[in-house]
VMD Tcl script that builds the backbone (N, CA, C; Angstrom):
set m [mol new atoms 519]
animate dup $m
set s [atomselect $m all]
$s set {name element resname resid chain x y z} {
  {N N MET 1 A 59.680 37.644 -20.728}
  {CA C MET 1 A 60.575 37.937 -19.618}
  {C C MET 1 A 59.844 38.480 -18.394}
  {N N LYS 2 A 58.780 39.237 -18.585}
  {CA C LYS 2 A 58.050 39.805 -17.450}
  {C C LYS 2 A 57.127 38.787 -16.803}
  {N N LEU 3 A 56.976 37.650 -17.400}
  {CA C LEU 3 A 56.121 36.604 -16.864}
  {C C LEU 3 A 56.803 35.865 -15.708}
  {N N ALA 4 A 58.112 35.773 -15.705}
  {CA C ALA 4 A 58.857 35.050 -14.669}
  {C C ALA 4 A 58.630 35.640 -13.275}
  {N N PRO 5 A 58.698 36.975 -13.068}
  {CA C PRO 5 A 58.440 37.501 -11.719}
  {C C PRO 5 A 57.011 37.231 -11.251}
  {N N LEU 6 A 56.063 37.262 -12.149}
  {CA C LEU 6 A 54.671 36.993 -11.794}
  {C C LEU 6 A 54.495 35.538 -11.361}
  {N N ILE 7 A 55.112 34.625 -12.084}
  {CA C ILE 7 A 55.051 33.205 -11.729}
  {C C ILE 7 A 55.741 32.985 -10.383}
  {N N GLY 8 A 56.862 33.623 -10.166}
  {CA C GLY 8 A 57.581 33.523 -8.890}
  {C C GLY 8 A 56.730 34.037 -7.735}
  {N N LEU 9 A 56.025 35.139 -7.939}
  {CA C LEU 9 A 55.148 35.704 -6.918}
  {C C LEU 9 A 53.999 34.745 -6.607}
  {N N ILE 10 A 53.415 34.158 -7.615}
  {CA C ILE 10 A 52.315 33.207 -7.426}
  {C C ILE 10 A 52.804 31.983 -6.656}
  {N N VAL 11 A 53.970 31.476 -6.997}
  {CA C VAL 11 A 54.536 30.319 -6.295}
  {C C VAL 11 A 54.818 30.683 -4.837}
  {N N TRP 12 A 55.386 31.857 -4.608}
  {CA C TRP 12 A 55.694 32.295 -3.250}
  {C C TRP 12 A 54.409 32.423 -2.421}
  {N N ILE 13 A 53.380 33.047 -2.963}
  {CA C ILE 13 A 52.105 33.208 -2.243}
  {C C ILE 13 A 51.500 31.843 -1.939}
  {N N THR 14 A 51.556 30.943 -2.894}
  {CA C THR 14 A 51.035 29.592 -2.692}
  {C C THR 14 A 51.775 28.894 -1.569}
  {N N MET 15 A 53.099 29.005 -1.549}
  {CA C MET 15 A 53.891 28.373 -0.496}
  {C C MET 15 A 53.552 28.964 0.875}
  {N N VAL 16 A 53.363 30.266 0.961}
  {CA C VAL 16 A 53.012 30.908 2.227}
  {C C VAL 16 A 51.646 30.413 2.705}
  {N N LEU 17 A 50.687 30.329 1.785}
  {CA C LEU 17 A 49.360 29.849 2.155}
  {C C LEU 17 A 49.389 28.391 2.625}
  {N N VAL 18 A 50.167 27.558 1.973}
  {CA C VAL 18 A 50.300 26.163 2.383}
  {C C VAL 18 A 50.949 26.089 3.769}
  {N N LEU 19 A 51.970 26.887 3.999}
  {CA C LEU 19 A 52.631 26.918 5.300}
  {C C LEU 19 A 51.659 27.364 6.396}
  {N N LEU 20 A 50.869 28.396 6.127}
  {CA C LEU 20 A 49.884 28.853 7.106}
  {C C LEU 20 A 48.851 27.774 7.404}
  {N N LYS 21 A 48.443 27.037 6.393}
  {CA C LYS 21 A 47.477 25.947 6.598}
  {C C LYS 21 A 48.091 24.843 7.466}
  {N N ILE 22 A 49.357 24.534 7.231}
  {CA C ILE 22 A 50.052 23.527 8.046}
  {C C ILE 22 A 50.126 23.992 9.494}
  {N N ILE 23 A 50.448 25.250 9.711}
  {CA C ILE 23 A 50.508 25.798 11.068}
  {C C ILE 23 A 49.133 25.740 11.709}
  {N N GLU 24 A 48.096 26.080 10.956}
  {CA C GLU 24 A 46.732 26.048 11.481}
  {C C GLU 24 A 46.353 24.652 11.947}
  {N N VAL 25 A 46.641 23.663 11.145}
  {CA C VAL 25 A 46.276 22.291 11.477}
  {C C VAL 25 A 47.021 21.823 12.719}
  {N N THR 26 A 48.275 22.232 12.879}
  {CA C THR 26 A 49.051 21.779 14.037}
  {C C THR 26 A 48.707 22.556 15.300}
  {N N LYS 27 A 48.220 23.779 15.200}
  {CA C LYS 27 A 47.926 24.595 16.372}
  {C C LYS 27 A 46.460 24.571 16.787}
  {N N LEU 28 A 45.563 24.180 15.915}
  {CA C LEU 28 A 44.148 24.134 16.233}
  {C C LEU 28 A 43.900 23.016 17.243}
  {N N GLN 29 A 43.399 23.388 18.420}
  {CA C GLN 29 A 43.209 22.439 19.511}
  {C C GLN 29 A 41.761 22.479 19.986}
  {N N PRO 30 A 41.229 21.363 20.452}
  {CA C PRO 30 A 39.907 21.401 21.065}
  {C C PRO 30 A 39.980 22.091 22.435}
  {N N PHE 31 A 38.936 22.821 22.791}
  {CA C PHE 31 A 38.903 23.486 24.091}
  {C C PHE 31 A 38.829 22.460 25.218}
  {N N ASP 32 A 38.086 21.402 24.992}
  {CA C ASP 32 A 37.890 20.360 26.000}
  {C C ASP 32 A 38.355 19.020 25.420}
  {N N PRO 33 A 39.678 18.825 25.280}
  {CA C PRO 33 A 40.200 17.675 24.538}
  {C C PRO 33 A 39.797 16.310 25.100}
  {N N GLN 34 A 39.634 16.199 26.406}
  {CA C GLN 34 A 39.267 14.911 26.998}
  {C C GLN 34 A 37.791 14.877 27.403}
  {N N GLN 35 A 37.066 15.921 27.031}
  {CA C GLN 35 A 35.637 16.068 27.303}
  {C C GLN 35 A 35.289 15.975 28.788}
  {N N LYS 36 A 36.222 16.416 29.633}
  {CA C LYS 36 A 35.957 16.434 31.070}
  {C C LYS 36 A 34.896 17.463 31.418}
  {N N LEU 37 A 35.025 18.665 30.872}
  {CA C LEU 37 A 34.049 19.716 31.147}
  {C C LEU 37 A 32.681 19.319 30.602}
  {N N HIS 38 A 32.663 18.811 29.400}
  {CA C HIS 38 A 31.399 18.382 28.801}
  {C C HIS 38 A 30.707 17.343 29.682}
  {N N THR 39 A 31.448 16.360 30.140}
  {CA C THR 39 A 30.887 15.300 30.975}
  {C C THR 39 A 30.422 15.847 32.323}
  {N N GLN 40 A 31.251 16.671 32.949}
  {CA C GLN 40 A 30.888 17.244 34.252}
  {C C GLN 40 A 29.661 18.141 34.145}
  {N N SER 41 A 29.568 18.898 33.054}
  {CA C SER 41 A 28.477 19.865 32.923}
  {C C SER 41 A 27.113 19.191 32.782}
  {N N MET 42 A 27.095 17.903 32.501}
  {CA C MET 42 A 25.825 17.186 32.386}
  {C C MET 42 A 25.315 16.667 33.731}
  {N N THR 43 A 26.104 16.816 34.794}
  {CA C THR 43 A 25.639 16.387 36.110}
  {C C THR 43 A 24.763 17.466 36.729}
  {N N ASN 44 A 23.855 17.064 37.590}
  {CA C ASN 44 A 22.900 18.004 38.193}
  {C C ASN 44 A 23.557 19.056 39.073}
  {N N ASN 45 A 24.650 18.728 39.712}
  {CA C ASN 45 A 25.264 19.652 40.671}
  {C C ASN 45 A 26.500 20.359 40.124}
  {N N PHE 46 A 26.739 20.313 38.828}
  {CA C PHE 46 A 27.943 20.916 38.261}
  {C C PHE 46 A 28.041 22.404 38.588}
  {N N GLU 47 A 27.003 23.161 38.273}
  {CA C GLU 47 A 27.055 24.617 38.454}
  {C C GLU 47 A 27.248 24.991 39.927}
  {N N THR 48 A 26.577 24.287 40.820}
  {CA C THR 48 A 26.709 24.547 42.256}
  {C C THR 48 A 28.117 24.236 42.739}
  {N N ASN 49 A 28.650 23.097 42.327}
  {CA C ASN 49 A 30.012 22.719 42.740}
  {C C ASN 49 A 31.047 23.694 42.194}
  {N N PHE 50 A 30.910 24.049 40.923}
  {CA C PHE 50 A 31.850 24.986 40.303}
  {C C PHE 50 A 31.794 26.338 41.014}
  {N N ALA 51 A 30.586 26.826 41.278}
  {CA C ALA 51 A 30.434 28.106 41.976}
  {C C ALA 51 A 31.055 28.044 43.373}
  {N N SER 52 A 30.894 26.932 44.071}
  {CA C SER 52 A 31.466 26.785 45.416}
  {C C SER 52 A 32.985 26.827 45.395}
  {N N VAL 53 A 33.579 26.167 44.418}
  {CA C VAL 53 A 35.041 26.170 44.295}
  {C C VAL 53 A 35.543 27.586 44.011}
  {N N LEU 54 A 34.852 28.285 43.136}
  {CA C LEU 54 A 35.277 29.657 42.829}
  {C C LEU 54 A 35.066 30.597 44.011}
  {N N LYS 55 A 33.956 30.452 44.713}
  {CA C LYS 55 A 33.711 31.288 45.899}
  {C C LYS 55 A 34.822 31.102 46.924}
  {N N ALA 56 A 35.271 29.868 47.102}
  {CA C ALA 56 A 36.341 29.593 48.065}
  {C C ALA 56 A 37.638 30.297 47.659}
  {N N SER 57 A 37.839 30.472 46.352}
  {CA C SER 57 A 39.072 31.091 45.867}
  {C C SER 57 A 38.970 32.603 45.709}
  {N N THR 58 A 37.763 33.102 45.414}
  {CA C THR 58 A 37.623 34.514 45.077}
  {C C THR 58 A 36.752 35.304 46.025}
  {N N GLY 59 A 35.994 34.641 46.876}
  {CA C GLY 59 A 35.024 35.347 47.714}
  {C C GLY 59 A 33.700 35.423 46.985}
  {N N GLN 60 A 33.144 36.584 46.898}
  {CA C GLN 60 A 31.849 36.789 46.267}
  {C C GLN 60 A 31.947 36.630 44.743}
  {N N ILE 61 A 30.975 35.950 44.135}
  {CA C ILE 61 A 30.986 35.778 42.676}
  {C C ILE 61 A 29.773 36.400 41.995}
  {N N ALA 62 A 28.907 37.053 42.750}
  {CA C ALA 62 A 27.741 37.688 42.148}
  {C C ALA 62 A 28.188 38.795 41.195}
  {N N ASN 63 A 27.567 38.832 40.011}
  {CA C ASN 63 A 27.920 39.825 38.978}
  {C C ASN 63 A 29.426 39.868 38.742}
  {N N THR 64 A 30.007 38.712 38.540}
  {CA C THR 64 A 31.458 38.612 38.386}
  {C C THR 64 A 31.825 37.760 37.179}
  {N N ALA 65 A 32.838 38.220 36.476}
  {CA C ALA 65 A 33.459 37.430 35.408}
  {C C ALA 65 A 34.842 37.017 35.904}
  {N N VAL 66 A 35.104 35.733 35.824}
  {CA C VAL 66 A 36.412 35.220 36.237}
  {C C VAL 66 A 37.148 34.786 34.975}
  {N N HIS 67 A 38.258 35.459 34.703}
  {CA C HIS 67 A 39.075 35.190 33.523}
  {C C HIS 67 A 40.204 34.253 33.946}
  {N N PHE 68 A 40.300 33.120 33.270}
  {CA C PHE 68 A 41.287 32.102 33.640}
  {C C PHE 68 A 42.494 32.164 32.715}
  {N N ARG 69 A 43.679 32.118 33.318}
  {CA C ARG 69 A 44.943 32.145 32.590}
  {C C ARG 69 A 45.865 31.077 33.179}
  {N N THR 70 A 46.909 30.748 32.422}
  {CA C THR 70 A 47.984 29.932 32.979}
  {C C THR 70 A 49.265 30.746 33.053}
  {N N GLY 71 A 49.343 31.790 32.264}
  {CA C GLY 71 A 50.510 32.656 32.301}
  {C C GLY 71 A 51.590 32.285 31.311}
  {N N ASN 72 A 51.561 31.080 30.789}
  {CA C ASN 72 A 52.597 30.669 29.845}
  {C C ASN 72 A 51.986 30.163 28.535}
  {N N CYS 73 A 50.860 30.731 28.144}
  {CA C CYS 73 A 50.132 30.279 26.959}
  {C C CYS 73 A 50.089 31.404 25.925}
  {N N ILE 74 A 50.659 31.174 24.762}
  {CA C ILE 74 A 50.665 32.180 23.701}
  {C C ILE 74 A 49.243 32.524 23.265}
  {N N CYS 75 A 48.343 31.573 23.385}
  {CA C CYS 75 A 46.944 31.804 22.983}
  {C C CYS 75 A 46.288 32.872 23.854}
  {N N GLU 76 A 46.735 33.014 25.082}
  {CA C GLU 76 A 46.202 34.058 25.953}
  {C C GLU 76 A 46.546 35.441 25.403}
  {N N SER 77 A 47.745 35.581 24.862}
  {CA C SER 77 A 48.134 36.854 24.233}
  {C C SER 77 A 47.304 37.119 22.994}
  {N N LEU 78 A 47.067 36.069 22.197}
  {CA C LEU 78 A 46.276 36.231 20.979}
  {C C LEU 78 A 44.827 36.593 21.284}
  {N N ALA 79 A 44.306 36.125 22.395}
  {CA C ALA 79 A 42.909 36.395 22.753}
  {C C ALA 79 A 42.741 37.644 23.611}
  {N N GLN 80 A 43.825 38.356 23.865}
  {CA C GLN 80 A 43.763 39.509 24.770}
  {C C GLN 80 A 42.760 40.565 24.304}
  {N N ASN 81 A 42.674 40.824 23.000}
  {CA C ASN 81 A 41.709 41.813 22.507}
  {C C ASN 81 A 40.285 41.387 22.833}
  {N N HIS 82 A 39.988 40.095 22.665}
  {CA C HIS 82 A 38.655 39.586 22.985}
  {C C HIS 82 A 38.392 39.690 24.487}
  {N N SER 83 A 39.383 39.335 25.278}
  {CA C SER 83 A 39.259 39.412 26.728}
  {C C SER 83 A 39.007 40.852 27.171}
  {N N ASP 84 A 39.760 41.787 26.614}
  {CA C ASP 84 A 39.592 43.205 26.957}
  {C C ASP 84 A 38.216 43.716 26.540}
  {N N GLU 85 A 37.773 43.329 25.353}
  {CA C GLU 85 A 36.458 43.758 24.872}
  {C C GLU 85 A 35.351 43.225 25.783}
  {N N LEU 86 A 35.438 41.947 26.133}
  {CA C LEU 86 A 34.428 41.364 27.015}
  {C C LEU 86 A 34.471 42.018 28.390}
  {N N ALA 87 A 35.661 42.209 28.945}
  {CA C ALA 87 A 35.791 42.841 30.260}
  {C C ALA 87 A 35.179 44.240 30.239}
  {N N ASN 88 A 35.385 44.975 29.170}
  {CA C ASN 88 A 34.803 46.312 29.037}
  {C C ASN 88 A 33.278 46.225 28.983}
  {N N ASN 89 A 32.740 45.317 28.169}
  {CA C ASN 89 A 31.285 45.138 28.081}
  {C C ASN 89 A 30.705 44.772 29.447}
  {N N LEU 90 A 31.406 43.896 30.155}
  {CA C LEU 90 A 30.935 43.471 31.467}
  {C C LEU 90 A 30.978 44.610 32.481}
  {N N SER 91 A 32.032 45.394 32.455}
  {CA C SER 91 A 32.144 46.531 33.371}
  {C C SER 91 A 31.010 47.527 33.152}
  {N N ILE 92 A 30.708 47.789 31.892}
  {CA C ILE 92 A 29.608 48.697 31.558}
  {C C ILE 92 A 28.281 48.158 32.103}
  {N N SER 93 A 28.145 46.834 32.128}
  {CA C SER 93 A 26.923 46.194 32.628}
  {C C SER 93 A 26.935 45.982 34.139}
  {N N GLY 94 A 27.966 46.482 34.826}
  {CA C GLY 94 A 28.015 46.404 36.277}
  {C C GLY 94 A 28.680 45.159 36.841}
  {N N TYR 95 A 29.411 44.426 36.027}
  {CA C TYR 95 A 30.094 43.217 36.482}
  {C C TYR 95 A 31.516 43.536 36.918}
  {N N LYS 96 A 32.010 42.752 37.898}
  {CA C LYS 96 A 33.417 42.812 38.289}
  {C C LYS 96 A 34.184 41.837 37.409}
  {N N ASN 97 A 35.426 42.133 37.135}
  {CA C ASN 97 A 36.309 41.250 36.380}
  {C C ASN 97 A 37.465 40.830 37.271}
  {N N LEU 98 A 37.625 39.516 37.436}
  {CA C LEU 98 A 38.742 38.956 38.188}
  {C C LEU 98 A 39.558 38.074 37.264}
  {N N THR 99 A 40.857 38.044 37.461}
  {CA C THR 99 A 41.718 37.153 36.693}
  {C C THR 99 A 42.379 36.179 37.648}
  {N N LEU 100 A 42.254 34.883 37.329}
  {CA C LEU 100 A 42.882 33.847 38.144}
  {C C LEU 100 A 43.912 33.107 37.310}
  {N N THR 101 A 45.057 32.864 37.910}
  {CA C THR 101 A 46.090 32.061 37.277}
  {C C THR 101 A 45.934 30.635 37.788}
  {N N LEU 102 A 45.645 29.722 36.873}
  {CA C LEU 102 A 45.333 28.346 37.263}
  {C C LEU 102 A 46.512 27.598 37.843}
  {N N ASP 103 A 47.719 28.031 37.556}
  {CA C ASP 103 A 48.890 27.372 38.121}
  {C C ASP 103 A 48.865 27.405 39.645}
  {N N GLU 104 A 48.204 28.409 40.202}
  {CA C GLU 104 A 48.141 28.573 41.650}
  {C C GLU 104 A 46.901 27.918 42.260}
  {N N LEU 105 A 45.925 27.547 41.435}
  {CA C LEU 105 A 44.641 27.056 41.929}
  {C C LEU 105 A 44.293 25.714 41.296}
  {N N THR 106 A 44.933 24.689 41.752}
  {CA C THR 106 A 44.787 23.377 41.114}
  {C C THR 106 A 43.373 22.811 41.234}
  {N N GLU 107 A 42.617 23.183 42.277}
  {CA C GLU 107 A 41.268 22.644 42.411}
  {C C GLU 107 A 40.340 23.142 41.295}
  {N N ILE 108 A 40.649 24.269 40.703}
  {CA C ILE 108 A 39.812 24.814 39.627}
  {C C ILE 108 A 40.136 24.158 38.287}
  {N N THR 109 A 41.341 23.641 38.125}
  {CA C THR 109 A 41.699 23.015 36.848}
  {C C THR 109 A 40.841 21.795 36.538}
  {N N ALA 110 A 40.195 21.235 37.527}
  {CA C ALA 110 A 39.273 20.123 37.273}
  {C C ALA 110 A 38.070 20.582 36.453}
  {N N TYR 111 A 37.790 21.887 36.480}
  {CA C TYR 111 A 36.638 22.442 35.766}
  {C C TYR 111 A 37.027 23.174 34.481}
  {N N ILE 112 A 38.263 23.625 34.387}
  {CA C ILE 112 A 38.703 24.433 33.252}
  {C C ILE 112 A 39.705 23.617 32.436}
  {N N PRO 113 A 39.282 23.065 31.282}
  {CA C PRO 113 A 40.171 22.187 30.525}
  {C C PRO 113 A 41.276 22.925 29.769}
  {N N SER 114 A 41.028 24.182 29.410}
  {CA C SER 114 A 41.995 24.945 28.613}
  {C C SER 114 A 41.868 26.422 28.927}
  {N N THR 115 A 42.903 27.145 28.581}
  {CA C THR 115 A 42.875 28.604 28.670}
  {C C THR 115 A 43.226 29.159 27.298}
  {N N PRO 116 A 42.848 30.390 27.026}
  {CA C PRO 116 A 42.117 31.326 27.861}
  {C C PRO 116 A 40.636 30.962 27.950}
  {N N ALA 117 A 40.058 31.228 29.114}
  {CA C ALA 117 A 38.650 30.906 29.358}
  {C C ALA 117 A 38.059 31.937 30.305}
  {N N VAL 118 A 36.735 31.950 30.342}
  {CA C VAL 118 A 36.039 32.882 31.222}
  {C C VAL 118 A 34.779 32.207 31.768}
  {N N ALA 119 A 34.461 32.527 33.019}
  {CA C ALA 119 A 33.207 32.110 33.644}
  {C C ALA 119 A 32.516 33.373 34.130}
  {N N ILE 120 A 31.224 33.487 33.835}
  {CA C ILE 120 A 30.471 34.677 34.212}
  {C C ILE 120 A 29.275 34.254 35.065}
  {N N PHE 121 A 29.110 34.950 36.199}
  {CA C PHE 121 A 28.023 34.679 37.125}
  {C C PHE 121 A 27.124 35.908 37.234}
  {N N ASN 122 A 25.809 35.689 37.308}
  {CA C ASN 122 A 24.865 36.796 37.411}
  {C C ASN 122 A 24.705 37.239 38.868}
  {N N GLU 123 A 23.753 38.150 39.102}
  {CA C GLU 123 A 23.563 38.698 40.445}
  {C C GLU 123 A 23.095 37.642 41.443}
  {N N SER 124 A 22.489 36.565 40.955}
  {CA C SER 124 A 22.045 35.470 41.821}
  {C C SER 124 A 23.118 34.393 41.992}
  {N N GLN 125 A 24.320 34.696 41.548}
  {CA C GLN 125 A 25.467 33.792 41.610}
  {C C GLN 125 A 25.252 32.534 40.782}
  {N N GLN 126 A 24.440 32.652 39.732}
  {CA C GLN 126 A 24.226 31.553 38.801}
  {C C GLN 126 A 25.208 31.686 37.648}
  {N N LEU 127 A 25.754 30.574 37.229}
  {CA C LEU 127 A 26.687 30.568 36.106}
  {C C LEU 127 A 25.935 30.910 34.831}
  {N N ILE 128 A 26.393 31.943 34.126}
  {CA C ILE 128 A 25.789 32.352 32.857}
  {C C ILE 128 A 26.541 31.710 31.694}
  {N N TYR 129 A 27.884 31.790 31.741}
  {CA C TYR 129 A 28.709 31.307 30.624}
  {C C TYR 129 A 30.007 30.746 31.162}
  {N N LEU 130 A 30.444 29.662 30.537}
  {CA C LEU 130 A 31.760 29.100 30.810}
  {C C LEU 130 A 32.328 28.591 29.498}
  {N N GLY 131 A 33.494 29.099 29.137}
  {CA C GLY 131 A 34.136 28.669 27.906}
  {C C GLY 131 A 35.165 29.673 27.422}
  {N N PRO 132 A 35.576 29.538 26.167}
  {CA C PRO 132 A 36.600 30.428 25.605}
  {C C PRO 132 A 36.010 31.753 25.130}
  {N N TYR 133 A 36.889 32.685 24.780}
  {CA C TYR 133 A 36.497 33.985 24.240}
  {C C TYR 133 A 36.234 33.926 22.737}
  {N N SER 134 A 36.908 32.989 22.070}
  {CA C SER 134 A 36.805 32.924 20.618}
  {C C SER 134 A 37.102 31.507 20.148}
  {N N ILE 135 A 36.843 31.299 18.876}
  {CA C ILE 135 A 37.105 30.006 18.267}
  {C C ILE 135 A 38.018 30.210 17.067}
  {N N GLY 136 A 38.612 29.146 16.603}
  {CA C GLY 136 A 39.473 29.220 15.432}
  {C C GLY 136 A 40.889 29.632 15.779}
  {N N LEU 137 A 41.759 29.469 14.825}
  {CA C LEU 137 A 43.171 29.772 15.023}
  {C C LEU 137 A 43.406 31.274 15.021}
  {N N GLY 138 A 44.221 31.727 15.918}
  {CA C GLY 138 A 44.626 33.116 15.943}
  {C C GLY 138 A 43.638 34.040 16.609}
  {N N CYS 139 A 42.478 33.538 16.977}
  {CA C CYS 139 A 41.484 34.341 17.680}
  {C C CYS 139 A 41.179 35.638 16.942}
  {N N PHE 140 A 40.910 35.530 15.664}
  {CA C PHE 140 A 40.620 36.700 14.854}
  {C C PHE 140 A 39.257 37.273 15.215}
  {N N THR 141 A 39.028 38.522 14.874}
  {CA C THR 141 A 37.810 39.224 15.230}
  {C C THR 141 A 36.564 38.499 14.755}
  {N N ASP 142 A 36.599 37.937 13.557}
  {CA C ASP 142 A 35.398 37.282 13.048}
  {C C ASP 142 A 35.121 35.955 13.740}
  {N N ASN 143 A 36.017 35.488 14.587}
  {CA C ASN 143 A 35.815 34.252 15.341}
  {C C ASN 143 A 35.498 34.524 16.811}
  {N N SER 144 A 35.241 35.776 17.144}
  {CA C SER 144 A 35.001 36.164 18.523}
  {C C SER 144 A 33.643 35.673 19.005}
  {N N LEU 145 A 33.589 35.290 20.255}
  {CA C LEU 145 A 32.341 34.905 20.904}
  {C C LEU 145 A 31.835 36.012 21.824}
  {N N VAL 146 A 32.522 37.154 21.855}
  {CA C VAL 146 A 32.203 38.226 22.792}
  {C C VAL 146 A 30.770 38.726 22.609}
  {N N ALA 147 A 30.329 38.926 21.379}
  {CA C ALA 147 A 28.957 39.414 21.148}
  {C C ALA 147 A 27.938 38.415 21.674}
  {N N SER 148 A 28.167 37.126 21.419}
  {CA C SER 148 A 27.247 36.096 21.914}
  {C C SER 148 A 27.244 36.055 23.432}
  {N N ILE 149 A 28.417 36.115 24.021}
  {CA C ILE 149 A 28.522 36.074 25.480}
  {C C ILE 149 A 27.814 37.282 26.084}
  {N N SER 150 A 28.005 38.444 25.490}
  {CA C SER 150 A 27.390 39.671 26.004}
  {C C SER 150 A 25.868 39.599 25.961}
  {N N ARG 151 A 25.314 38.918 24.960}
  {CA C ARG 151 A 23.851 38.771 24.878}
  {C C ARG 151 A 23.307 37.935 26.035}
  {N N TYR 152 A 24.092 37.006 26.550}
  {CA C TYR 152 A 23.636 36.175 27.668}
  {C C TYR 152 A 23.401 37.010 28.925}
  {N N LEU 153 A 24.064 38.155 29.031}
  {CA C LEU 153 A 23.946 38.979 30.230}
  {C C LEU 153 A 22.532 39.516 30.412}
  {N N SER 154 A 21.894 39.889 29.317}
  {CA C SER 154 A 20.575 40.502 29.416}
  {C C SER 154 A 19.434 39.540 29.111}
  {N N ALA 155 A 19.752 38.326 28.738}
  {CA C ALA 155 A 18.721 37.340 28.402}
  {C C ALA 155 A 18.113 36.754 29.671}
  {N N THR 156 A 16.905 36.264 29.547}
  {CA C THR 156 A 16.274 35.542 30.641}
  {C C THR 156 A 17.127 34.317 30.955}
  {N N TYR 157 A 17.371 34.103 32.231}
  {CA C TYR 157 A 18.243 33.000 32.618}
  {C C TYR 157 A 17.546 31.661 32.397}
  {N N LEU 158 A 18.134 30.853 31.523}
  {CA C LEU 158 A 17.610 29.525 31.232}
  {C C LEU 158 A 18.623 28.435 31.545}
  {N N GLY 159 A 19.659 28.798 32.250}
  {CA C GLY 159 A 20.730 27.863 32.570}
  {C C GLY 159 A 22.031 28.346 31.967}
  {N N ALA 160 A 23.092 27.734 32.399}
  {CA C ALA 160 A 24.431 28.133 31.955}
  {C C ALA 160 A 24.688 27.723 30.512}
  {N N GLN 161 A 25.423 28.557 29.813}
  {CA C GLN 161 A 25.920 28.238 28.480}
  {C C GLN 161 A 27.339 27.714 28.652}
  {N N ILE 162 A 27.516 26.419 28.470}
  {CA C ILE 162 A 28.831 25.795 28.597}
  {C C ILE 162 A 29.331 25.543 27.181}
  {N N ASN 163 A 30.387 26.221 26.810}
  {CA C ASN 163 A 30.911 26.143 25.453}
  {C C ASN 163 A 32.188 25.310 25.459}
  {N N SER 164 A 32.030 23.992 25.351}
  {CA C SER 164 A 33.197 23.118 25.445}
  {C C SER 164 A 33.535 22.417 24.142}
  {N N ASP 165 A 32.631 22.395 23.194}
  {CA C ASP 165 A 32.828 21.635 21.954}
  {C C ASP 165 A 33.261 22.553 20.814}
  {N N VAL 166 A 34.387 23.234 20.983}
  {CA C VAL 166 A 34.918 24.145 19.971}
  {C C VAL 166 A 36.412 23.898 19.807}
  {N N GLU 167 A 36.958 24.384 18.699}
  {CA C GLU 167 A 38.400 24.304 18.455}
  {C C GLU 167 A 38.950 25.702 18.233}
  {N N GLY 168 A 40.176 25.875 18.630}
  {CA C GLY 168 A 40.834 27.159 18.454}
  {C C GLY 168 A 42.236 27.109 19.015}
  {N N CYS 169 A 42.748 28.270 19.339}
  {CA C CYS 169 A 44.064 28.383 19.936}
  {C C CYS 169 A 43.881 28.354 21.444}
  {N N TYR 170 A 44.098 27.198 22.041}
  {CA C TYR 170 A 43.936 27.012 23.474}
  {C C TYR 170 A 45.123 26.224 24.024}
  {N N CYS 171 A 45.409 26.421 25.281}
  {CA C CYS 171 A 46.446 25.649 25.965}
  {C C CYS 171 A 45.770 24.800 27.033}
  {N N THR 172 A 46.003 23.521 26.985}
  {CA C THR 172 A 45.396 22.596 27.923}
  {C C THR 172 A 45.960 22.819 29.322}
  {N N THR 173 A 45.071 22.776 30.330}
  {CA C THR 173 A 45.511 22.998 31.709}
  {C C THR 173 A 46.008 21.697 32.322}
}
mol reanalyze $m
mol bondsrecalc $m
mol representation Tube
mol addrep $m
């Protein structure tokens, strides 16, 4: 008689895990679904053009992190802890943090395939990083890219790190 509740619990846990897997498969999206960013980033003038577009919208971009949002993306809420952690790390390192809503800046959407995303520029206005804050569904702590992104700040500049070939919780722009 005591075996029935245990079997019921096992069946219930199994059903919950299967449901979570189904949700994961349906919500997991590529950051750059049409590979526009990937293709653009291989051109010689990508970083210069991207920096020019951002300068026109934000003014100075030296030592600046630009956080991109759409405002209607649940994934932005899920990544908020990562965004806050990165913004804090950047502030400690002397960087400014700006947030842009892409709905208002259509010229930038040509460069940003999905949100949430961030672009970081060094003191020479060179692009250090462009991409998401985390990978995987739900933007869990173990899927965070914040530590990797933070290491780029103090590394010798060897070119921009464009992180476009990842999957996670993203909303296409």
